[in-house]
C-alpha positions in Angstrom: 78.8 57.3 19.9 79.3 60.4 22.1 81.9 60.7 24.8 79.2 61.1 27.3 77.8 57.5 26.7 81.1 55.8 26.1 81.7 54.5 29.5 78.1 53.3 30.0 78.3 51.5 26.6 81.7 50.1 27.6 80.4 48.7 30.7 77.3 47.0 29.2 79.4 45.7 26.1 82.1 44.6 28.1 80.6 41.3 28.6 79.9 40.9 25.1 83.3 42.0 23.7 85.2 40.2 26.4 83.0 37.2 26.5 82.4 36.6 22.7 85.5 38.2 21.5 88.0 36.0 23.5 85.4 33.3 23.6 85.7 32.9 19.7 89.5 33.2 20.0 89.5 30.6 22.7 87.6 28.3 20.6 90.6 28.3 18.0 93.5 28.8 20.3 93.0 26.8 23.4 92.6 26.9 27.2 89.3 25.4 27.8 88.0 22.9 30.5 85.7 20.1 29.3 81.9 21.0 30.0 78.7 19.4 29.2 75.4 20.9 29.1 74.7 20.3 32.5 76.7 22.9 34.0 75.1 25.7 32.0 71.6 24.4 32.4 70.5 27.4 34.2 71.9 29.6 31.5 70.1 27.8 28.9 66.9 28.5 30.7 67.3 32.1 29.5 67.6 31.2 25.9 64.4 31.3 23.9 62.9 28.3 22.5 63.1 29.5 18.9 66.8 30.3 18.9 68.5 29.1 15.6 71.9 28.7 17.2 73.3 28.3 20.5 77.0 28.1 21.7 79.4 28.0 24.5 82.9 29.4 25.2 85.0 29.1 28.4 86.4 32.6 28.8 88.1 32.3 32.1 90.3 29.3 31.4 91.5 31.0 28.1 92.8 34.1 30.2 94.8 31.6 32.1 96.0 29.5 29.2 99.8 29.5 28.4 99.1 30.1 24.9 96.9 33.0 25.8 100.1 34.6 27.5 102.1 33.9 24.4 99.3 35.9 22.3 99.1 38.6 25.1 103.0 39.2 24.8 102.9 39.4 20.9 99.6 41.7 21.0 100.2 43.6 24.3 97.0 45.2 25.7 96.9 49.0 26.6 97.5 48.6 30.3 96.5 52.2 30.8 93.1 51.8 28.9 92.4 48.5 30.8 92.9 50.1 34.2 90.9 53.0 33.4 87.9 50.6 32.2 88.2 48.7 35.2 88.0 51.7 37.4 84.8 52.8 35.5 83.1 49.7 35.3 84.5 47.5 38.1 85.0 44.7 35.7 88.4 43.1 35.3 88.5 41.5 31.9 91.4 39.4 33.0 89.5 37.7 35.7 85.8 38.6 36.0 84.1 36.7 33.2 84.1 33.0 33.4 82.1 31.9 30.4 79.5 32.7 28.0 76.4 31.3 26.4 75.4 33.0 23.2 72.1 32.5 21.2 71.7 33.7 17.6 68.5 35.0 16.2 65.3 32.8 15.9 62.8 32.4 12.9 63.4 36.2 12.1 66.4 38.4 12.1 64.5 40.8 14.3 64.9 38.3 16.9 68.4 39.5 17.7 71.3 37.9 19.4 71.8 37.2 23.0 74.8 36.9 25.2 74.4 35.4 28.7 77.5 35.7 30.8 78.7 34.2 34.1 81.1 36.1 36.0 81.5 38.7 38.9 80.0 42.2 38.1 79.6 45.1 40.4 75.7 45.9 39.8 75.9 49.1 41.6 78.7 50.7 40.1 77.3 49.8 36.6 73.9 51.3 37.4 75.5 54.4 38.9 77.8 54.6 35.7 74.7 54.3 33.5 72.7 57.0 35.1 75.7 59.3 35.2 76.0 59.0 31.3 72.4 59.3 30.3 71.5 55.4 30.8 68.0 54.3 32.0 67.1 51.7 34.6 63.9 49.7 34.5 62.4 46.8 36.4 61.1 43.9 34.2 59.7 40.6 35.7 61.4 41.5 38.8 65.1 42.0 37.1 67.0 45.1 36.9 67.7 46.4 33.4 70.1 49.1 32.3 69.1 50.7 28.9 72.0 52.5 27.0 71.1 56.0 25.6 69.2 56.1 22.5 71.8 58.1 20.1 69.9 57.3 16.9 71.2 53.8 16.7 70.2 50.5 18.3 69.8 50.7 21.7 71.5 47.9 24.0 70.3 46.6 27.2 72.3 44.7 30.1 70.0 42.5 32.4 71.1 41.5 35.9 69.5 38.0 35.9 70.8 36.4 38.8 73.7 37.1 41.2 76.8 36.7 38.8 74.7 36.3 35.9 73.9 39.1 33.2 72.3 39.2 29.6 73.1 41.6 27.0 71.1 42.3 23.8 68.6 44.4 22.5 65.7 45.5 24.8 63.3 43.3 23.1 65.8 40.3 23.1 66.6 40.5 26.7 63.1 40.7 27.8 62.3 37.7 25.7 65.3 35.8 27.6 63.5 36.8 30.9 60.1 35.6 29.4 61.6 32.5 28.4 63.0 31.4 31.9 59.7 32.7 33.8 57.5 30.8 31.4 59.8 27.7 31.2 59.4 28.1 27.4 63.3 28.0 26.7 65.6 26.0 24.3 65.8 23.3 26.9 62.4 22.2 25.7 64.0 21.7 22.3 64.8 17.9 22.5 66.6 17.5 19.2 68.9 20.6 20.2 69.5 19.5 23.6 70.4 16.1 22.5 73.1 17.5 20.3 74.2 19.6 23.2 74.6 16.8 25.6 76.4 14.6 22.9 79.1 17.1 21.7 79.2 18.9 25.2 80.2 15.7 27.2 83.4 15.5 25.3 84.3 19.1 23.8 85.9 22.2 25.2 83.6 24.5 23.1 80.6 23.8 21.0 77.8 25.2 18.7 74.8 23.6 17.5 72.0 25.1 15.4 69.5 24.8 12.6 71.2 25.1 9.4 68.2 25.5 7.5 67.0 28.7 9.4 70.5 30.1 9.0 70.7 29.7 5.3 67.2 31.1 4.7 68.2 34.3 6.8 71.5 34.5 4.9 69.7 34.9 1.7 72.3 32.9 -0.3 72.5 33.5 -4.2 70.1 31.3 -5.9 72.9 29.6 -7.8 74.7 28.6 -4.6 71.4 27.7 -2.6 70.4 25.3 -5.4 73.4 23.4 -5.2 73.5 22.9 -1.7 71.9 19.5 -0.3 69.1 20.3 2.2 70.8 20.1 5.8 68.6 20.5 8.9 71.0 20.6 11.9 74.8 21.3 12.4 77.0 21.0 15.3 80.6 21.9 15.8 82.8 20.7 18.8 86.5 21.2 19.5 89.1 20.2 22.1 92.2 21.7 22.9 95.4 19.9 24.3 98.4 21.8 22.9 96.8 21.7 19.2 93.1 21.8 18.6 91.1 18.9 17.5 87.5 19.0 16.5 84.5 18.0 14.4 82.0 19.6 12.0 78.8 17.7 11.6 75.7 18.1 9.5 72.5 16.3 9.6 70.8 16.1 6.3 67.2 15.8 5.7 67.6 12.3 4.1 70.2 9.8 3.2 70.5 10.9 -0.3 71.1 14.5 0.6 73.9 13.5 2.9 75.6 11.4 0.2 75.5 14.3 -2.1 77.2 16.4 0.5 79.7 13.8 1.4 80.8 13.9 -2.4 80.8 17.6 -2.5 83.1 17.8 0.8 85.2 15.0 -0.8 85.8 16.9 -3.9 86.7 20.1 -1.9 89.2 18.1 0.2 90.7 16.7 -3.2 91.3 20.2 -4.5 92.7 21.4 -1.1 95.4 18.6 -1.3 96.4 19.8 -4.7 96.8 23.4 -3.3 98.7 22.1 -0.2 101.4 20.4 -2.1 103.4 23.7 -2.5 103.2 24.4 1.3 104.0 21.5 4.0 102.2 23.3 6.8 99.0 23.8 5.1 99.4 20.2 3.7 99.7 18.8 7.4 96.5 20.5 8.2 94.6 19.4 5.0 95.8 15.8 5.7 94.3 15.9 9.0 91.0 16.3 7.9 88.9 13.3 7.8 85.5 12.9 6.2 83.1 10.5 7.9 79.4 9.8 8.6 76.6 7.4 7.5 73.0 7.8 6.8 72.0 11.2 7.2 75.0 12.3 9.1 78.2 14.0 7.5 81.3 14.7 9.6 84.3 16.2 9.1 87.1 15.9 11.6 90.2 18.1 11.8 93.4 19.0 13.8 95.4 22.0 13.9 98.9 21.2 15.1 100.4 23.0 18.1 103.2 24.2 15.7 101.0 26.0 13.4 99.3 27.8 16.6 102.9 28.7 17.8 103.2 30.6 14.6 100.4 33.0 15.4 102.4 35.6 17.6 105.3 35.8 15.3 102.8 36.4 12.3 100.9 39.0 14.2 104.3 40.8 15.3 105.5 40.8 11.3 102.2 42.6 10.6 
């Protein structure tokens, strides 16, 4: 990337980087507010119906959390760079991004990934920054789009969907998101996925649901591994933060026999983990918190990460 386009890309990628980056950290280190699918129903209308995975992360609350302040102290940000970034883009990473909804590729990898972010963005400033550095503005279905300069790599597009709502992805991905909302053919019409979202979203701080079979197919796993995996259709991950982290990973197999095979495989892995953890009490505490459950086609693994382990993260970072 050339210096000429650096700030345009910084402006458009800010939501992606700050949203997904801190959002994923937030999923593991805390500071969320419980949310169901209802508050983000509007954002989900922009997620194409054939998306393989959708996920949610509350970015704003992680920025306000005590744990985040500890991590910030251990991993200090470059204040000058942050101020320069805000001056150029108008985006205060500390305060201006509330939450993100992400969607992974659909049936084909070409479908690309999408991030829809809720926050406060200075549209005029971002548009001016884009044109100053070679970006291109476009109207599509009544929405304003900013396309990054084409430097021989993959072009990125930022779209202003509504007041305080933006989307980031490739041009084709962003246009598909707008089409999904305009045509009412979004993921909200997928009853199976929405049932999972409603179930885990009502009691979770962060969540992700998706089609495991589609992901496994796109991953092109080695034949030896793929042949040993029981057929699984859906997966769901949910987490709750309250000092430590507790959560559940759930899989929906194609049939009862496949689920039973998966339970046996997970049980074997847990037994091996218990042997390894005997030499480390902290790891042992984590392994012992894992609980396997489920019946019929459902397999679930619950976990707890104690606050004591999370408190060790800043010290570990500082040592390295």
